C-alpha positions as CSV (number, residue, x, y, z in Angstrom):
1,X,0.0,0.0,0.0
2,X,1.1,3.5,-0.7
3,X,-0.4,6.4,1.2
4,X,-1.1,9.2,-1.2
5,X,-2.6,12.7,-0.8
6,X,-5.7,11.5,-2.6
7,X,-6.1,8.6,0.0
8,X,-5.8,11.1,2.8
9,X,-8.1,13.6,1.2
10,X,-11.0,11.2,0.5
11,X,-10.6,9.6,4.0
12,X,-10.7,13.1,5.6
13,X,-13.7,14.1,3.4
14,X,-15.6,11.0,4.5
15,X,-15.6,11.9,8.2
16,X,-18.8,13.0,9.7
17,X,-17.4,16.5,10.5
18,X,-16.3,17.1,7.0
19,X,-18.1,19.3,4.5
20,X,-16.3,18.1,1.4
21,X,-17.1,15.6,-1.4
22,X,-15.3,12.3,-0.6
23,X,-15.1,11.0,-4.2
24,X,-12.3,13.1,-5.5
25,X,-10.2,11.4,-8.3
26,X,-7.9,14.2,-9.5
27,X,-6.1,17.4,-8.4
28,X,-8.9,19.7,-9.7
29,X,-11.5,17.9,-7.5
30,X,-9.7,18.5,-4.2
31,X,-10.5,21.6,-2.1
32,X,-7.4,23.7,-1.3
33,X,-8.6,24.2,2.3
34,X,-8.6,20.5,3.1
35,X,-5.3,19.9,1.4
36,X,-3.8,22.7,3.5
37,X,-5.3,21.3,6.7
38,X,-3.8,17.9,5.9
39,X,-0.3,19.3,5.3
40,X,-0.6,21.3,8.5
41,X,-1.5,18.2,10.4
42,X,1.5,16.3,9.0
43,X,3.9,19.0,9.9
44,X,2.5,19.4,13.4
45,X,2.8,15.7,14.0
46,X,6.3,15.5,12.8
47,X,7.4,18.5,14.9
48,X,6.1,16.9,18.1
49,X,8.3,13.7,18.0
50,X,11.6,12.7,16.6
51,X,10.4,9.7,14.6
52,X,13.1,7.1,13.9
53,X,11.9,6.7,10.3
54,X,12.8,10.3,9.6
55,X,16.4,9.8,10.6
56,X,19.1,10.2,7.9
57,X,22.8,10.7,7.5
58,X,24.3,13.5,5.4
59,X,27.8,12.8,4.0
60,X,30.4,15.5,3.2
61,X,33.7,14.8,1.5
62,X,35.9,17.7,2.6
63,X,38.1,19.5,0.2
64,X,41.5,21.0,1.4
65,X,41.2,24.8,2.2
66,X,37.3,24.7,1.8
67,X,35.5,25.3,5.1
68,X,31.8,25.8,4.1
69,X,29.6,23.0,3.0
70,X,25.9,22.5,2.3
71,X,23.6,21.7,5.3
72,X,21.4,18.7,5.4
73,X,17.7,19.4,4.8
74,X,16.6,19.0,8.4
75,X,17.5,19.2,12.1
76,X,20.9,17.9,13.3
77,X,20.4,15.2,15.9
78,X,22.0,15.2,19.4
79,X,23.2,12.2,21.5
80,X,22.1,11.5,25.0
81,X,24.8,13.9,26.3
82,X,23.4,16.7,24.2
83,X,26.2,16.7,21.7
84,X,25.3,17.4,18.0
85,X,26.0,14.3,15.9
86,X,28.5,15.9,13.5
87,X,31.6,13.7,13.0
88,X,34.9,14.2,11.2
89,X,36.4,10.8,10.4
90,X,34.4,9.4,13.3
91,X,35.6,12.1,15.7
92,X,32.7,14.1,17.3
93,X,33.0,17.8,16.5
94,X,32.0,20.5,19.0
95,X,29.3,23.0,18.2
96,X,30.7,26.5,18.3
97,X,27.9,28.7,19.5
98,X,29.7,32.1,19.2
99,X,32.2,31.8,16.3
100,X,35.0,34.3,15.8
101,X,36.0,35.1,12.3
102,X,39.6,36.1,12.9
103,X,42.7,34.1,12.4
104,X,41.1,31.4,10.3
105,X,43.6,28.6,10.2
106,X,44.0,25.3,8.3
107,X,44.2,22.0,10.2
108,X,42.1,19.1,11.4
109,X,38.5,20.3,12.2
110,X,37.6,20.2,15.8
111,X,34.4,22.1,15.7
112,X,31.6,23.5,13.5
113,X,29.1,26.3,13.4
114,X,26.1,27.2,11.2
115,X,26.2,30.3,9.0
116,X,23.1,30.9,6.9
117,X,22.5,27.7,5.0
118,X,26.1,26.4,5.4
119,X,27.9,24.3,7.9
120,X,31.4,25.7,8.6
121,X,34.3,23.5,9.8
122,X,36.9,24.9,12.2
123,X,39.8,24.8,11.6
124,X,39.5,24.8,7.8
125,X,40.3,21.2,6.6
126,X,43.8,20.8,5.3
127,X,43.1,17.4,3.6
128,X,40.3,15.2,2.3
129,X,38.2,13.6,5.0
130,X,34.6,12.3,5.6
131,X,32.2,14.3,7.7
132,X,28.9,12.6,8.7
133,X,25.9,14.5,10.0
134,X,23.0,12.5,11.5
135,X,19.7,14.5,11.2
136,X,16.0,14.4,11.0
137,X,14.8,15.2,7.5
138,X,12.2,17.8,6.6
139,X,11.1,15.8,3.6
140,X,7.6,14.5,4.0
141,X,6.9,12.8,0.7
142,X,7.8,11.9,-2.9
143,X,6.1,12.9,-6.1
144,X,5.4,10.8,-9.2
145,X,8.9,11.5,-10.5
146,X,10.5,10.1,-7.4
147,X,11.6,13.6,-6.2
148,X,11.5,14.4,-2.5
149,X,8.9,17.0,-1.5
150,X,8.2,19.1,1.6
151,X,4.4,19.1,1.3
152,X,1.8,17.1,-0.5
153,X,0.3,19.0,-3.4
154,X,-0.8,16.6,-6.1
155,X,-3.2,13.8,-5.8
156,X,-0.5,11.1,-6.5
157,X,2.1,12.6,-4.1
158,X,2.9,10.0,-1.5
159,X,3.8,10.1,2.1
160,X,7.3,8.7,2.8
161,X,6.6,6.3,5.7
162,X,7.1,2.6,6.5
163,X,4.3,0.5,5.2
164,X,3.5,-1.0,8.6
165,X,2.9,2.5,10.0
166,X,0.6,3.8,7.2
167,X,-2.8,3.1,8.8
168,X,-1.7,4.4,12.2
169,X,-0.2,7.5,10.6
170,X,-3.4,8.0,8.6
171,X,-5.5,8.0,11.7
172,X,-3.2,10.4,13.4
173,X,-3.2,12.8,10.4
174,X,-7.0,12.6,9.9
175,X,-7.9,13.3,13.5
176,X,-5.5,16.2,13.7
177,X,-6.8,17.5,10.4
178,X,-10.2,17.4,12.0
179,X,-9.0,19.7,14.8
180,X,-7.4,22.1,12.3
181,X,-10.7,22.2,10.3
182,X,-12.9,22.9,13.3
183,X,-10.4,25.4,14.6
184,X,-12.7,26.5,17.5
185,X,-12.6,25.3,21.1
186,X,-16.2,26.6,21.4
187,X,-17.4,23.7,19.2
188,X,-19.5,21.4,21.4
189,X,-17.6,18.3,20.0
190,X,-14.1,19.9,20.2
191,X,-13.1,18.1,23.4
192,X,-14.1,14.7,22.1
193,X,-12.3,15.3,18.8
194,X,-9.2,16.4,20.6
195,X,-9.2,13.2,22.7
196,X,-9.3,11.2,19.4
197,X,-6.4,13.2,18.0
198,X,-4.3,12.8,21.1
199,X,-4.9,9.1,21.3
200,X,-4.1,8.5,17.6
201,X,-0.9,10.6,18.0
202,X,0.3,8.6,21.0
203,X,-0.4,5.3,19.3
204,X,1.6,6.5,16.2
205,X,4.5,7.5,18.4
206,X,4.4,4.2,20.3
207,X,4.6,2.0,17.3
208,X,7.0,4.3,15.3
209,X,9.5,4.0,18.2
210,X,9.6,0.2,17.6
211,X,10.2,-0.7,21.3
212,X,7.9,-1.3,24.2
213,X,7.6,1.9,26.3
214,X,8.6,1.8,30.0
215,X,5.1,2.6,31.0
216,X,1.8,2.0,29.2
217,X,0.0,5.0,28.0
218,X,-3.3,5.5,29.9
219,X,-6.1,7.0,27.8
């Protein structure tokens, strides 16, 4: 099974709270407001948890005397001690919070900092080496051409997610979309809908982690 925007759209439109036709078959038949609500729900869910299936490793082959390199398209991970997972030939680099731009020297990198959309190594590499960056990707899906995308826009755009998590993810997305569509805590059913969304999200997190939690979630 592949979870596409069209699948999500028609499932959301089929809910009792929805005011959309649930038989869309193409881009032109999908309402922009519901597409926006679905994408908002996906981004909100992904921002609330560091899902393992969104983990990636960015590789950089350093060039002598070149200190700036492209950043990965996401958020750099940290280890349990709080260190950013940026390594130079397996050696963990320190994050430089307040870099100084004087006396730039050449040597073996010991640290790094972020400048605009670049990662800067310090000292500047004097030889070729491998830098690895573990990060959480911002990519949410893939289009019909196999290109990575950051939001679902076309009916055949698909969500990049393990197959075994698709149904659980769909429930979490649909229930959060429901809250985004209602957008009013004064709605008499808001509390019940929120409980559905919270439960679906917790279930998604539980199974996405792939390990039994220390304590069972109580609903």
